[in-house]
HTML snippet that shows the backbone in 3Dmol.js (N, CA, C, O; Angstrom):
<script src="https://3Dmol.org/build/3Dmol-min.js"></script>
<div id="view" style="width:600px;height:400px;position:relative"></div>
<script>
const pdb = `
ATOM      1  N   UNK A   1       0.804  -1.079   0.364  1.00  0.00           N
ATOM      2  CA  UNK A   1       0.065  -0.216  -0.399  1.00  0.00           C
ATOM      3  C   UNK A   1       1.049   1.177   0.016  1.00  0.00           C
ATOM      4  O   UNK A   1       1.798   1.231   0.992  1.00  0.00           O
ATOM      5  N   UNK A   2       0.812   2.348  -1.072  1.00  0.00           N
ATOM      6  CA  UNK A   2       1.283   3.649  -0.769  1.00  0.00           C
ATOM      7  C   UNK A   2       0.573   4.184  -0.056  1.00  0.00           C
ATOM      8  O   UNK A   2      -0.607   3.950   0.202  1.00  0.00           O
ATOM      9  N   UNK A   3       1.462   5.183   0.428  1.00  0.00           N
ATOM     10  CA  UNK A   3       1.272   6.294   1.736  1.00  0.00           C
ATOM     11  C   UNK A   3       1.288   5.874   3.018  1.00  0.00           C
ATOM     12  O   UNK A   3       1.983   5.036   3.592  1.00  0.00           O
ATOM     13  N   UNK A   4       0.507   6.508   3.343  1.00  0.00           N
ATOM     14  CA  UNK A   4       0.002   6.386   5.022  1.00  0.00           C
ATOM     15  C   UNK A   4      -0.999   6.552   5.525  1.00  0.00           C
ATOM     16  O   UNK A   4      -1.675   7.478   5.077  1.00  0.00           O
ATOM     17  N   UNK A   5      -1.461   5.877   6.485  1.00  0.00           N
ATOM     18  CA  UNK A   5      -3.149   6.076   7.240  1.00  0.00           C
ATOM     19  C   UNK A   5      -3.108   7.552   7.076  1.00  0.00           C
ATOM     20  O   UNK A   5      -3.754   8.033   6.145  1.00  0.00           O
ATOM     21  N   UNK A   6      -2.422   8.342   7.875  1.00  0.00           N
ATOM     22  CA  UNK A   6      -2.769  10.082   8.115  1.00  0.00           C
ATOM     23  C   UNK A   6      -2.884  10.541   6.666  1.00  0.00           C
ATOM     24  O   UNK A   6      -3.713  11.421   6.434  1.00  0.00           O
ATOM     25  N   UNK A   7      -2.159  10.058   5.668  1.00  0.00           N
ATOM     26  CA  UNK A   7      -2.691  10.918   4.327  1.00  0.00           C
ATOM     27  C   UNK A   7      -3.534  10.472   3.634  1.00  0.00           C
ATOM     28  O   UNK A   7      -3.957  11.243   2.773  1.00  0.00           O
ATOM     29  N   UNK A   8      -4.129   9.090   3.693  1.00  0.00           N
ATOM     30  CA  UNK A   8      -5.038   8.947   3.516  1.00  0.00           C
ATOM     31  C   UNK A   8      -6.605   9.550   4.263  1.00  0.00           C
ATOM     32  O   UNK A   8      -7.700   9.628   3.707  1.00  0.00           O
ATOM     33  N   UNK A   9      -6.241   9.917   5.685  1.00  0.00           N
ATOM     34  CA  UNK A   9      -7.134   9.999   6.270  1.00  0.00           C
ATOM     35  C   UNK A   9      -7.476  11.801   6.174  1.00  0.00           C
ATOM     36  O   UNK A   9      -8.503  12.349   6.574  1.00  0.00           O
ATOM     37  N   UNK A  10      -6.096  12.566   5.423  1.00  0.00           N
ATOM     38  CA  UNK A  10      -6.400  13.532   5.309  1.00  0.00           C
ATOM     39  C   UNK A  10      -7.270  13.613   3.789  1.00  0.00           C
ATOM     40  O   UNK A  10      -8.156  14.451   3.622  1.00  0.00           O
ATOM     41  N   UNK A  11      -6.893  12.658   2.768  1.00  0.00           N
ATOM     42  CA  UNK A  11      -7.546  12.932   1.316  1.00  0.00           C
ATOM     43  C   UNK A  11      -9.292  12.813   2.055  1.00  0.00           C
ATOM     44  O   UNK A  11     -10.249  13.565   1.870  1.00  0.00           O
ATOM     45  N   UNK A  12      -9.213  11.914   2.674  1.00  0.00           N
ATOM     46  CA  UNK A  12     -10.591  12.000   2.883  1.00  0.00           C
ATOM     47  C   UNK A  12     -11.318  13.291   3.413  1.00  0.00           C
ATOM     48  O   UNK A  12     -12.324  13.840   2.965  1.00  0.00           O
ATOM     49  N   UNK A  13     -10.503  13.638   4.532  1.00  0.00           N
ATOM     50  CA  UNK A  13     -11.336  14.677   5.151  1.00  0.00           C
ATOM     51  C   UNK A  13     -11.213  16.225   4.128  1.00  0.00           C
ATOM     52  O   UNK A  13     -11.904  17.230   4.290  1.00  0.00           O
ATOM     53  N   UNK A  14     -10.148  16.030   3.100  1.00  0.00           N
ATOM     54  CA  UNK A  14     -10.139  17.137   1.979  1.00  0.00           C
ATOM     55  C   UNK A  14     -11.708  17.308   1.172  1.00  0.00           C
ATOM     56  O   UNK A  14     -12.505  18.242   1.085  1.00  0.00           O
ATOM     57  N   UNK A  15     -11.678  15.609   0.540  1.00  0.00           N
ATOM     58  CA  UNK A  15     -12.800  15.482  -0.111  1.00  0.00           C
ATOM     59  C   UNK A  15     -14.155  15.732   0.700  1.00  0.00           C
ATOM     60  O   UNK A  15     -15.056  16.394   0.185  1.00  0.00           O
ATOM     61  N   UNK A  16     -14.264  15.254   1.825  1.00  0.00           N
ATOM     62  CA  UNK A  16     -15.725  15.610   2.384  1.00  0.00           C
ATOM     63  C   UNK A  16     -15.717  17.362   2.653  1.00  0.00           C
ATOM     64  O   UNK A  16     -16.777  17.985   2.709  1.00  0.00           O
ATOM     65  N   UNK A  17     -14.756  17.838   2.761  1.00  0.00           N
ATOM     66  CA  UNK A  17     -14.662  19.569   3.287  1.00  0.00           C
ATOM     67  C   UNK A  17     -15.541  19.757   1.835  1.00  0.00           C
ATOM     68  O   UNK A  17     -16.736  20.028   1.711  1.00  0.00           O
ATOM     69  N   UNK A  18     -14.655  19.546   0.929  1.00  0.00           N
ATOM     70  CA  UNK A  18     -14.874  20.292  -0.767  1.00  0.00           C
ATOM     71  C   UNK A  18     -16.296  20.026  -0.945  1.00  0.00           C
ATOM     72  O   UNK A  18     -17.102  20.886  -1.300  1.00  0.00           O
ATOM     73  N   UNK A  19     -16.695  18.323  -0.583  1.00  0.00           N
ATOM     74  CA  UNK A  19     -18.136  18.264  -1.159  1.00  0.00           C
ATOM     75  C   UNK A  19     -19.207  19.042  -0.390  1.00  0.00           C
ATOM     76  O   UNK A  19     -20.123  19.624  -0.971  1.00  0.00           O
ATOM     77  N   UNK A  20     -19.072  19.032   0.825  1.00  0.00           N
ATOM     78  CA  UNK A  20     -19.927  19.879   2.102  1.00  0.00           C
ATOM     79  C   UNK A  20     -19.804  21.483   1.640  1.00  0.00           C
ATOM     80  O   UNK A  20     -20.673  22.193   2.146  1.00  0.00           O
ATOM     81  N   UNK A  21     -19.077  22.004   0.961  1.00  0.00           N
ATOM     82  CA  UNK A  21     -19.203  23.288   1.034  1.00  0.00           C
ATOM     83  C   UNK A  21     -19.396  23.717  -0.403  1.00  0.00           C
ATOM     84  O   UNK A  21     -19.173  24.864  -0.789  1.00  0.00           O
ATOM     85  N   UNK A  22     -19.892  22.570  -1.296  1.00  0.00           N
ATOM     86  CA  UNK A  22     -20.196  23.017  -2.564  1.00  0.00           C
ATOM     87  C   UNK A  22     -21.591  22.653  -1.927  1.00  0.00           C
ATOM     88  O   UNK A  22     -22.334  23.632  -1.853  1.00  0.00           O
ATOM     89  N   UNK A  23     -22.055  21.619  -1.508  1.00  0.00           N
ATOM     90  CA  UNK A  23     -23.670  21.894  -0.868  1.00  0.00           C
ATOM     91  C   UNK A  23     -23.959  23.006  -0.143  1.00  0.00           C
ATOM     92  O   UNK A  23     -25.047  23.484  -0.464  1.00  0.00           O
ATOM     93  N   UNK A  24     -23.333  23.653   0.799  1.00  0.00           N
ATOM     94  CA  UNK A  24     -23.523  24.725   1.339  1.00  0.00           C
ATOM     95  C   UNK A  24     -23.522  25.889   0.811  1.00  0.00           C
ATOM     96  O   UNK A  24     -24.373  26.736   1.082  1.00  0.00           O
ATOM     97  N   UNK A  25     -22.625  26.053   0.046  1.00  0.00           N
ATOM     98  CA  UNK A  25     -22.796  26.737  -1.080  1.00  0.00           C
ATOM     99  C   UNK A  25     -23.966  27.269  -2.071  1.00  0.00           C
ATOM    100  O   UNK A  25     -24.102  28.326  -2.687  1.00  0.00           O
ATOM    101  N   UNK A  26     -24.660  26.234  -1.979  1.00  0.00           N
ATOM    102  CA  UNK A  26     -26.215  26.404  -3.012  1.00  0.00           C
ATOM    103  C   UNK A  26     -27.009  26.360  -1.613  1.00  0.00           C
ATOM    104  O   UNK A  26     -28.044  26.938  -1.945  1.00  0.00           O
ATOM    105  N   UNK A  27     -27.141  26.084  -0.472  1.00  0.00           N
ATOM    106  CA  UNK A  27     -27.885  25.798   0.271  1.00  0.00           C
ATOM    107  C   UNK A  27     -28.216  27.530   0.932  1.00  0.00           C
ATOM    108  O   UNK A  27     -29.411  27.811   1.015  1.00  0.00           O
ATOM    109  N   UNK A  28     -27.564  28.233   1.218  1.00  0.00           N
ATOM    110  CA  UNK A  28     -27.383  29.615   2.140  1.00  0.00           C
ATOM    111  C   UNK A  28     -26.271  30.412   1.809  1.00  0.00           C
ATOM    112  O   UNK A  28     -25.245  29.840   1.441  1.00  0.00           O
ATOM    113  N   UNK A  29     -26.312  31.839   1.890  1.00  0.00           N
ATOM    114  CA  UNK A  29     -25.303  32.736   1.460  1.00  0.00           C
ATOM    115  C   UNK A  29     -25.199  32.552   2.739  1.00  0.00           C
ATOM    116  O   UNK A  29     -26.122  32.159   3.453  1.00  0.00           O
ATOM    117  N   UNK A  30     -23.768  32.898   3.214  1.00  0.00           N
ATOM    118  CA  UNK A  30     -23.176  33.566   4.427  1.00  0.00           C
ATOM    119  C   UNK A  30     -23.266  34.927   4.889  1.00  0.00           C
ATOM    120  O   UNK A  30     -23.508  35.813   4.070  1.00  0.00           O
ATOM    121  N   UNK A  31     -23.111  35.173   6.015  1.00  0.00           N
ATOM    122  CA  UNK A  31     -23.065  36.554   6.254  1.00  0.00           C
ATOM    123  C   UNK A  31     -21.707  36.898   5.858  1.00  0.00           C
ATOM    124  O   UNK A  31     -20.859  36.009   5.933  1.00  0.00           O
ATOM    125  N   UNK A  32     -21.377  38.051   5.449  1.00  0.00           N
ATOM    126  CA  UNK A  32     -20.247  38.428   5.194  1.00  0.00           C
ATOM    127  C   UNK A  32     -19.178  38.624   6.150  1.00  0.00           C
ATOM    128  O   UNK A  32     -18.066  38.633   5.622  1.00  0.00           O
ATOM    129  N   UNK A  33     -19.190  38.759   7.218  1.00  0.00           N
ATOM    130  CA  UNK A  33     -18.011  38.283   8.593  1.00  0.00           C
ATOM    131  C   UNK A  33     -18.019  37.112   8.427  1.00  0.00           C
ATOM    132  O   UNK A  33     -16.841  36.769   8.327  1.00  0.00           O
ATOM    133  N   UNK A  34     -18.916  35.941   8.299  1.00  0.00           N
ATOM    134  CA  UNK A  34     -18.195  34.445   7.937  1.00  0.00           C
ATOM    135  C   UNK A  34     -17.681  34.115   6.918  1.00  0.00           C
ATOM    136  O   UNK A  34     -16.862  33.195   6.927  1.00  0.00           O
ATOM    137  N   UNK A  35     -18.002  34.742   5.811  1.00  0.00           N
ATOM    138  CA  UNK A  35     -17.191  34.629   4.826  1.00  0.00           C
ATOM    139  C   UNK A  35     -15.753  35.315   4.543  1.00  0.00           C
ATOM    140  O   UNK A  35     -14.857  34.873   3.824  1.00  0.00           O
ATOM    141  N   UNK A  36     -15.763  36.271   5.146  1.00  0.00           N
ATOM    142  CA  UNK A  36     -14.050  36.957   5.961  1.00  0.00           C
ATOM    143  C   UNK A  36     -13.434  35.782   6.603  1.00  0.00           C
ATOM    144  O   UNK A  36     -12.569  35.020   6.172  1.00  0.00           O
ATOM    145  N   UNK A  37     -14.120  35.800   7.823  1.00  0.00           N
ATOM    146  CA  UNK A  37     -13.482  34.374   8.542  1.00  0.00           C
ATOM    147  C   UNK A  37     -12.854  33.309   7.772  1.00  0.00           C
ATOM    148  O   UNK A  37     -11.702  32.888   7.873  1.00  0.00           O
ATOM    149  N   UNK A  38     -13.858  32.909   6.926  1.00  0.00           N
ATOM    150  CA  UNK A  38     -13.407  31.748   6.234  1.00  0.00           C
ATOM    151  C   UNK A  38     -12.141  31.825   5.182  1.00  0.00           C
ATOM    152  O   UNK A  38     -11.352  30.881   5.152  1.00  0.00           O
ATOM    153  N   UNK A  39     -11.953  33.023   4.277  1.00  0.00           N
ATOM    154  CA  UNK A  39     -11.569  33.285   3.465  1.00  0.00           C
ATOM    155  C   UNK A  39      -9.724  33.519   4.655  1.00  0.00           C
ATOM    156  O   UNK A  39      -8.588  33.087   4.458  1.00  0.00           O
ATOM    157  N   UNK A  40     -10.104  34.071   5.378  1.00  0.00           N
ATOM    158  CA  UNK A  40      -8.562  33.875   6.828  1.00  0.00           C
ATOM    159  C   UNK A  40      -8.129  32.560   6.702  1.00  0.00           C
ATOM    160  O   UNK A  40      -7.035  32.207   6.261  1.00  0.00           O
ATOM    161  N   UNK A  41      -9.397  31.553   7.275  1.00  0.00           N
ATOM    162  CA  UNK A  41      -8.750  30.421   7.492  1.00  0.00           C
ATOM    163  C   UNK A  41      -8.000  29.915   6.260  1.00  0.00           C
ATOM    164  O   UNK A  41      -6.788  29.699   6.253  1.00  0.00           O
ATOM    165  N   UNK A  42      -8.789  29.751   5.255  1.00  0.00           N
ATOM    166  CA  UNK A  42      -8.275  29.264   4.169  1.00  0.00           C
ATOM    167  C   UNK A  42      -7.111  29.680   3.428  1.00  0.00           C
ATOM    168  O   UNK A  42      -6.580  28.994   2.555  1.00  0.00           O
ATOM    169  N   UNK A  43      -6.748  30.758   3.777  1.00  0.00           N
ATOM    170  CA  UNK A  43      -5.466  31.727   3.389  1.00  0.00           C
ATOM    171  C   UNK A  43      -4.378  31.174   4.650  1.00  0.00           C
ATOM    172  O   UNK A  43      -3.339  31.804   4.454  1.00  0.00           O
ATOM    173  N   UNK A  44      -4.249  30.546   5.479  1.00  0.00           N
ATOM    174  CA  UNK A  44      -3.437  30.087   6.525  1.00  0.00           C
ATOM    175  C   UNK A  44      -3.372  28.296   5.989  1.00  0.00           C
ATOM    176  O   UNK A  44      -2.497  27.625   6.537  1.00  0.00           O
ATOM    177  N   UNK A  45      -3.999  27.807   5.274  1.00  0.00           N
ATOM    178  CA  UNK A  45      -4.005  26.099   4.971  1.00  0.00           C
ATOM    179  C   UNK A  45      -3.101  26.003   3.689  1.00  0.00           C
ATOM    180  O   UNK A  45      -3.336  26.933   2.916  1.00  0.00           O
ATOM    181  N   UNK A  46      -2.217  25.211   3.289  1.00  0.00           N
ATOM    182  CA  UNK A  46      -1.249  25.033   2.576  1.00  0.00           C
ATOM    183  C   UNK A  46      -2.316  24.803   1.174  1.00  0.00           C
ATOM    184  O   UNK A  46      -3.510  24.506   1.121  1.00  0.00           O
ATOM    185  N   UNK A  47      -1.480  25.034   0.293  1.00  0.00           N
ATOM    186  CA  UNK A  47      -2.456  24.977  -1.379  1.00  0.00           C
ATOM    187  C   UNK A  47      -2.526  23.265  -1.258  1.00  0.00           C
ATOM    188  O   UNK A  47      -2.063  22.563  -0.360  1.00  0.00           O
ATOM    189  N   UNK A  48      -3.340  22.815  -2.601  1.00  0.00           N
ATOM    190  CA  UNK A  48      -3.457  21.142  -2.617  1.00  0.00           C
ATOM    191  C   UNK A  48      -2.603  21.012  -3.678  1.00  0.00           C
ATOM    192  O   UNK A  48      -2.331  19.895  -4.119  1.00  0.00           O
TER     193      UNK A  48
END
`;
const viewer = $3Dmol.createViewer("view");
viewer.addModel(pdb, "pdb");
viewer.setStyle({}, {cartoon: {color: "spectrum"}});
viewer.zoomTo();
viewer.render();
</script>
């Protein structure tokens, strides 16, 4: 098996987050302050 359990768990987490984000964006608009907070958090994350 190539990779590690940690790597696989991170991959599953990334996919789950992206899928949730796509559903959430269609469901409701976020308040402007929530969007700013999320953008700050995403800016701190390493690029995929």
